[in-house]
N, C-alpha and C positions, 0 to 999 in steps of 0.2 A: 504494500500500500504506500502511496505517495501523497502527502498532504499538499493542498494548494491554497487553502484559506481564501476562497473567493466565491461570491454568488454568481458564477458565470452562467449557470442555468437559472434563469429568472423564475421566481415563484412568488405568489401572493402570500406574505407572511401572516395575513389575517385568516386565510382559509386553508393553508397548507403548511406542513412542517418541513418541507424541503423539496428536492427534486432528484431524480435518478435518470441517467442516460447511459446506454450501452454503446460501445464502439467495437465494431467487428473488423476495422482496418485502421492503419495508421493515418490514412487520409481523413477518415471521420474524426479521429481524436485530434489531429492537428487543426481541423476546422473549428472545433468547439472548446477544447481545453484552454484555460487561461495560462499560457506558458510562462508569462512574466510574473505570476503571482505565487506566493508561498512563503513559508516561514524561514526559508534558508537563503543564504547570501546569493548564490548563483542559481537562481530559480529557473531561468529559461533552459540552460544546458542540462540541469538535473531533470526537469520535466521532459525535455526532448529525449534524453538518454533512457528514461523510464519507458516512454512510448516506443522508442526504437528497439528496446530489448524485448518487447512483446512479440511472440511468435503467433501471429493471428491465424495460423493454420491449426493451432492447438490451444490457443488462449484468447480471452477477450478482456477488454477493459470496461470497468463500470465506474462512472463518475457519480459521486454522491455529494450533495450539499445540503446542509440543514442550518438551523439557527441556534445560537447560544444567547441567552437573554441579556448579558452585560458585556462590556468591554473588559476582558481579562483573558488569560491564557485559555484557549479552547482548541479542540481537535475532534476528529471522528475516530471511533473505535469499531472495528468489525467484530461483532460478538460471536457470530457463527455463520458458516456457509455449508449447506448440505444439499444433497441431491434427493429430491422427492419425485420419483417417477422420471419424467422428462423435464422437470423444472428445477432450476437452481434457486434455493430458498435461503435467505439470510437476513440478518439484522445489523444495522449500522446505527450507532448511537453517538450523539454529541456528548463529549465529556470536557470538563474544565476544572479550573481551580476552585471556583465558588460561584454558584448561580445566584447568590444573594448580594454579593459585594462587587462593586466596580461601577464605571460610568454607565449611564442609562442607554447608551447606544449598543444595539446588538452586534454580535460577531456572526460570521457565516463560515463555520468550519466546513472544509470540503476535502475531498481526496480522490485519487484514482486507486482502484482495487484491481489487481491483475488476478484472473482466475483461469486455472487450467481446465479446459473442457474436452481434452483429448478423449475420445471413446465415450463421451457422456451422452451424445445424441440429444442435446438440449433443444427444446422448442420455446422455452420461456425462462425469464428471470423474474423472481418475485422478492423484492427487498423491502423490509419493514424499516422505516427511518424513524428514529426517536430523537426529538429535539431536546434542548436543554431544560425544558419545563416538563419533560416526560410525556409530551403529546406524541402520538405515533400515527403513522400513515403507511399503508401498503402500496407500493408501486409495482406494477407489472409491465414488463417489456417483452415483446416477442423476440426470439433469437432465431436468425436465419442461418443455420449451420452450413 
């Protein structure tokens, strides 16, 4: 997983807890991922290297963004990824230092998750996203193997 810390996928924070997008090629990822954003010094080259290291014949990338209620240290955590029939099912949660203390401006922790799908015969990905207030939403995306 690679953190990017950006709401590159726009979502209505009043009605949704985040957004999920699948990338089945480097072209798709380069078109959508915020390459210059992230918590590390050399973001662009790190993000490009992560995308370039993905073997899209046997792996896919999942970009997840959610909300943390206050301005302080936050990130996403992948809690589980399992195969249920032909669907990859997982949970991604916003975590941080303190959801009660900090500036009132929200943060948008995000990241790329690389998943090996070799021999899985996936048709869909179902990700439950949990924001910093423990609100959750299930996102389903079709996967075209």
